[in-house]
N, C-alpha and C positions, 0 to 999 in steps of 0.2 A: 253570679259572675257574667257577666254583658258579655254579647252574642260580636255589638260588631267593637268593640274594644278587642279581640279573640280576631277578628275578621284581622286589623286593616296590622295585628303581627303577624297576620297568616299572607299577607300583599306583600307586607314592609319585607319579608324573611325571602320570601316567591321575587320581589323588586329585583332583592339584592344576589340572587345567586342567581336570576335574569343576564343579568349586565353581566358579570364574573362569564355564564356561556359568551355574550357575545363578544367580550376580550376578548378572550380565552379563540372562537372563534375569526377576530380579525388579526391576532397572533398567528395562529396558522395560512391565515390567505396571504401574509406578508412574504411566509417563512415559505412558501407554495411559491410565493413567483423572484424570489431568491434563489428559490432553490434552480424557477425554470430557468433563471440567465443564466445562471453559474455554468449550467447542463451545456445552454446555445453557444459560452463560454470555449468551455472545457471539448467539444469539436471543434467550433476555430479554431485550437490549437491541437490538436488532436491531426484536422485535416493538414493544416500549415508543418507538423513534424512529416506528419507521412510526403506530403509533398519536398520536403528541402532531406528526404533521409537519403541517404545514396544507398545504392544496389550491391546486395554485399557480393560479395568478386572470388572466387574461391581462388583459396592459398595454395601455391606445388611445394607440394612435401616432397621430394628426393626417398624412392625405396631401393632401397640401399642394395637390398634381392635379388631384385628386379633392376637394378640399375637401371631404370626411369624415373620419372615423377611420372608423382600423380595427386591430383586436385581432391583438397579439401575445402570443408564452406569456412568460414569463418566462425563460426556458431561452435564448430570443431574445433578447433584452433584451440577458440578461447575457454570450451572441454577443458581439452585436455596443461592447458597450462594453466588452470586450476584447482584440476585435479594433481599435477606439479610440488606447485606452489603447496597447496597439504599439505603433501606427503613428506619435500623439507619440512615444515614447520614440524609435524608431529618427531620428522628423527634428529631435527633441534632442538628440545621439548624434551623423550626422553633421553639426548646424552646431557643434556645437561641440570635431567633432573638425577641421574646416577652419578652424572656429578657431584652435588650436592646435597645425597642422599647422605644424614652423619649414620645410616646403619650400614653402609657396604664402605668399609676401609680398604684400601687399591692399597 
């Protein structure tokens, strides 16, 4: 067996693998630059959004028991509205299930 041929085969395989590694490193570098650019753009958009977002104003809610209005935040009003909506949907689904259920004869 010729050692020169074996060495040439090993060198060829090594050079192919080295090219693959260099291509991967170039791809990684390119992706890192894209990530940095996207992050910078996201930070700009976030800053613009923060600047344009209106300050949350408390909403007046009438407390009938106390006879006076109480202020709660917009977040609380949204939370309550969502909870009420979910409760209404569940009741509606339960009512439809009872009407549409073939096992229950009314």
